[in-house]
C-alpha positions in Angstrom: 63.1 120.7 147.0 66.5 120.6 148.4 66.5 123.4 150.9 70.0 124.5 150.0 68.9 124.7 146.3 65.9 126.6 147.3 68.0 129.2 149.2 70.4 129.6 146.3 67.6 130.1 143.8 66.1 132.7 146.0 69.5 134.5 146.4 69.8 134.5 142.4 66.3 136.0 142.1 67.4 138.6 144.6 70.4 139.4 142.3 73.1 137.5 144.1 74.6 135.9 141.1 77.3 134.1 142.9 74.7 131.7 144.1 74.1 130.5 140.4 77.7 129.7 140.2 77.1 127.2 143.1 74.1 125.7 141.4 76.1 125.4 138.1 79.0 123.6 139.9 76.5 121.3 141.7 74.5 120.4 138.5 76.9 120.6 135.5 78.2 117.1 135.6 74.6 115.6 136.0 73.2 117.6 133.2 76.3 116.9 130.9 76.0 113.1 131.7 72.2 113.1 130.9 72.8 115.1 127.6 75.7 113.1 126.7 73.5 109.9 126.8 70.8 111.7 124.8 73.3 112.6 122.2 74.6 109.2 121.8 78.2 110.3 123.1 78.6 113.5 120.9 80.8 115.5 123.3 81.0 118.8 121.5 77.2 118.9 120.8 76.6 118.0 124.4 79.0 120.8 125.6 77.2 123.4 123.3 73.8 122.3 124.8 74.8 122.2 128.4 76.1 125.7 128.0 72.7 126.9 126.4 70.8 125.0 129.2 72.5 127.0 132.0 72.2 130.2 130.1 68.4 129.6 129.7 68.2 128.6 133.3 69.9 131.8 134.5 67.6 133.9 132.2 64.4 132.1 133.3 65.1 131.6 137.0 62.7 134.3 138.0 59.9 132.0 136.5 61.0 129.0 138.5 58.2 127.8 140.7 59.1 124.8 143.1 55.4 123.9 143.4 55.2 123.2 139.6 58.7 121.5 139.1 59.3 119.8 142.4 63.0 121.0 142.5 65.5 123.0 140.7 67.1 119.9 139.6 64.0 118.6 137.9 63.5 122.1 136.2 67.1 122.0 135.0 66.6 118.5 133.5 63.4 119.6 131.7 65.3 122.4 130.3 68.2 120.0 129.2 65.8 117.5 127.7 63.8 119.9 125.7 67.0 121.7 124.4 68.5 118.5 123.2 65.2 117.4 121.7 65.0 120.8 119.8 68.6 120.3 118.4 68.1 116.5 117.5 64.7 117.4 115.8 66.5 120.0 113.7 69.5 117.9 112.7 69.7 115.7 109.6 67.7 112.4 110.1 70.9 110.3 109.7 71.2 109.2 113.2 72.7 105.7 112.1 76.2 107.2 111.9 76.1 108.7 115.4 78.9 107.1 117.6 78.3 104.4 119.9 77.2 105.6 123.4 79.9 106.8 125.7 79.0 104.5 128.3 80.2 101.5 126.0 83.7 103.0 126.2 83.7 103.1 129.9 82.6 99.6 130.3 84.4 97.9 127.2 86.3 95.5 129.4 83.3 94.3 131.1 81.1 92.2 128.6 77.9 91.9 130.7 77.9 95.8 131.5 78.6 96.5 127.7 75.7 94.3 126.8 73.4 96.1 129.2 74.4 99.4 127.9 74.1 98.3 124.4 70.5 97.1 125.1 69.7 100.6 126.7 71.3 102.4 123.9 69.0 100.5 121.4 66.0 101.9 123.1 64.0 104.7 121.8 65.4 108.1 123.2 62.4 108.6 125.6 62.7 105.1 127.0 66.6 105.7 127.7 65.7 109.0 129.5 63.1 107.2 131.6 65.6 104.5 132.5 68.4 106.9 133.3 66.3 109.4 135.2 64.6 106.7 137.3 67.4 104.1 137.8 70.6 106.1 137.8 69.3 109.5 139.0 66.8 108.2 141.2 64.1 110.7 140.4 60.5 110.2 141.5 58.0 109.5 138.9 56.3 112.8 139.6 59.6 114.5 138.8 60.1 112.4 135.7 56.5 113.2 134.5 57.4 117.0 134.4 60.6 116.3 132.4 59.0 114.0 130.0 55.6 115.7 129.7 53.7 112.6 130.8 51.5 111.5 133.7 53.5 110.0 136.5 51.1 107.0 136.5 52.2 106.3 132.8 55.9 106.9 133.5 55.6 104.3 136.3 53.8 101.9 134.0 56.3 102.3 131.1 59.3 102.0 133.6 57.8 98.5 134.7 57.5 97.4 131.1 61.0 98.5 130.5 62.4 96.7 133.4 60.4 93.6 132.4 61.8 93.8 128.7 65.3 94.3 130.0 65.0 91.4 132.3 63.6 89.0 129.7 66.3 90.2 127.2 68.9 89.0 129.9 67.2 86.1 131.3 70.0 83.9 130.1 72.1 85.4 132.9 69.6 84.3 135.6 70.8 81.1 137.2 68.4 78.7 139.0 
């Protein structure tokens, strides 16, 4: 666990609430980006859920155990992932009209990146999360297993399959 995070969490547990503001500032953008991906770019939905994530984290911080969650960051991602899943599960099943992923907008001038993002966006939600948590956020398989409720060996195996699938999907880019 990040020792600075550990110290801040302990301070919050001791009623020094300014320390939570520091944790919020540190992790807001990462949680927002993760949930924005999960919501397929729905900004207002994402902002609402991020707010709820930090409220839950603040209310539940006394229960945080670094031995169980590896780090505050992992614990926060788990809350975020579960919160978004709850919202999406309760929404209408008409996901076909969701906006294209926000990442496509960032890379619209770069055809290859847009194709990669489009491919990732077409994956099942859980596969998307696995890819983002491992590739972009560089979390360990143990940390990912806590977030996705899977064994770390299964996360590693599924990530390997995902990389092979993605590589074969774009094999036409590979030059001899």
